[in-house]
KOLGUTOR-125380 format. One record per residue (C-alpha): residue in three letters; x, y, z. Coordinates in steps of 0.2 Angstrom, whole numbers, always signed. Layout:
ala;X;Y;Z .
...
***
This chain:
met;-584;+342;-116 .
glu;-575;+357;-123 .
glu;-557;+355;-128 .
his;-550;+368;-115 .
val;-559;+358;-101 .
gln;-552;+342;-107 .
ala;-535;+349;-108 .
phe;-537;+356;-90 .
trp;-543;+339;-83 .
ala;-529;+330;-93 .
glu;-516;+341;-86 .
phe;-524;+339;-68 .
ala;-523;+320;-70 .
lys;-505;+321;-75 .
lys;-500;+332;-61 .
tyr;-510;+321;-49 .
arg;-501;+305;-54 .
glu;-484;+314;-53 .
ala;-488;+320;-36 .
thr;-494;+303;-30 .
leu;-478;+295;-37 .
lys;-468;+308;-28 .
asp;-477;+305;-12 .
val;-474;+286;-14 .
arg;-455;+289;-16 .
asn;-455;+301;-1 .
glu;-464;+288;+9 .
glu;-452;+275;+4 .
glu;-437;+286;+8 .
leu;-445;+290;+26 .
leu;-447;+271;+29 .
arg;-429;+268;+24 .
leu;-423;+282;+35 .
ala;-434;+276;+50 .
lys;-427;+258;+48 .
glu;-410;+265;+48 .
val;-413;+275;+64 .
val;-421;+260;+73 .
glu;-406;+248;+67 .
lys;-394;+261;+74 .
ala;-403;+263;+90 .
glu;-404;+244;+92 .
ala;-385;+242;+89 .
asn;-381;+256;+101 .
ala;-392;+248;+114 .
ala;-383;+232;+112 .
glu;-366;+241;+114 .
asn;-373;+251;+129 .
pro;-385;+239;+138 .
lys;-396;+244;+152 .
thr;-390;+238;+169 .
glu;-397;+236;+186 .
glu;-386;+250;+193 .
val;-379;+266;+185 .
leu;-365;+277;+189 .
ile;-371;+295;+190 .
val;-364;+312;+196 .
val;-375;+321;+209 .
val;-375;+340;+209 .
glu;-383;+348;+225 .
pro;-385;+367;+228 .
lys;-370;+375;+236 .
lys;-361;+358;+236 .
leu;-347;+350;+226 .
pro;-353;+337;+214 .
tyr;-350;+318;+218 .
lys;-351;+301;+210 .
lys;-365;+289;+216 .
val;-371;+272;+210 .
ile;-390;+270;+211 .
ser;-403;+258;+206 .
asn;-408;+260;+188 .
asp;-426;+264;+191 .
leu;-438;+278;+191 .
asp;-441;+278;+210 .
ser;-422;+280;+214 .
met;-421;+294;+201 .
lys;-436;+303;+208 .
ala;-429;+301;+226 .
ile;-413;+311;+221 .
val;-422;+326;+212 .
gly;-437;+326;+225 .
gly;-451;+323;+212 .
trp;-455;+319;+194 .
ile;-440;+319;+183 .
glu;-436;+329;+167 .
his;-422;+325;+155 .
val;-411;+338;+147 .
ser;-398;+332;+134 .
ile;-381;+341;+136 .
ala;-369;+331;+126 .
glu;-367;+317;+113 .
arg;-354;+303;+115 .
pro;-344;+298;+100 .
asn;-355;+282;+98 .
gly;-371;+293;+97 .
ser;-377;+289;+115 .
arg;-381;+305;+125 .
ile;-376;+313;+141 .
gly;-390;+322;+150 .
ile;-396;+330;+166 .
ile;-410;+323;+176 .
leu;-419;+336;+186 .
asn;-436;+340;+195 .
glu;-448;+345;+182 .
glu;-457;+356;+194 .
gly;-442;+363;+202 .
lys;-445;+381;+198 .
leu;-463;+380;+201 .
ile;-461;+373;+219 .
gly;-447;+385;+223 .
leu;-432;+374;+224 .
pro;-416;+383;+228 .
pro;-404;+389;+214 .
asn;-391;+376;+210 .
arg;-380;+381;+194 .
ile;-381;+393;+180 .
leu;-379;+383;+164 .
asn;-374;+392;+148 .
phe;-378;+384;+132 .
arg;-375;+389;+114 .
asn;-392;+397;+112 .
gly;-394;+404;+130 .
ser;-393;+401;+148 .
asp;-404;+395;+162 .
val;-403;+393;+181 .
tyr;-405;+375;+186 .
val;-414;+373;+203 .
gly;-414;+359;+216 .
thr;-403;+343;+216 .
phe;-400;+336;+199 .
phe;-389;+322;+192 .
ile;-379;+319;+176 .
thr;-381;+302;+168 .
ala;-380;+294;+150 .
his;-393;+286;+139 .
asn;-392;+274;+125 .
leu;-401;+278;+108 .
glu;-416;+268;+114 .
gly;-418;+279;+129 .
asp;-412;+267;+142 .
thr;-402;+275;+157 .
ile;-384;+269;+157 .
ser;-369;+273;+167 .
leu;-356;+286;+165 .
thr;-339;+280;+162 .
glu;-327;+284;+177 .
gln;-318;+297;+165 .
glu;-335;+305;+161 .
ala;-339;+306;+179 .
ala;-323;+314;+184 .
asp;-325;+327;+169 .
tyr;-342;+332;+175 .
ile;-337;+333;+193 .
ser;-324;+345;+187 .
arg;-335;+355;+176 .
phe;-350;+357;+188 .
ser;-338;+361;+203 .
his;-342;+380;+198 .
thr;-358;+389;+200 .
thr;-358;+394;+182 .
val;-356;+380;+169 .
asn;-352;+382;+150 .
leu;-359;+368;+140 .
***
C-alpha cells in the first residue's frame, strides 16, 4: 500500500477510535443524567403521592371558578371536560412538581364555547369549554392542589383574561 494511503487509513482509524470513545463517554453521561432524573421523580412522587381523590379548581365558561374534590381517575376527569383530556403545564411548584390545566383535547374542533384567554410568555390562546386546574408529581400522577393554590387560581381565573 502506498505511504499516503496508509497515512490516510491510520488517521481515519485514530479519529474513529476517538469518536467512539467520545460516544461512550456521552452515553455514560446520558445514562447518569437519566438515572438522576428517575431518582428525582421517584423522590418527588414519594413526597407527593397519588391519592384516591384530588382537590381541583373547575373553570367553566361565563362562571366564576370553584374548588371541587373528584375521584382521581380518567373517567372523572373526562366527565368534567366533556371528552378526552389534554394537559397543559402552566406552573412549577418549588419542589419541581407541576400545576396544569386539563381540558378537552378536541374542544375547538367540536365548537365548545370560549372560556378564558390565557396569555403566556410566548403568546396567547383562547381556551374553550370547561377545564380544570390540578397538580402533577414528577412521575405524572395527578395530585391535589393545596388549599392556598386553589384559592390563588380561583382568584387568577376569575377574570376572562389570565396572565400566566
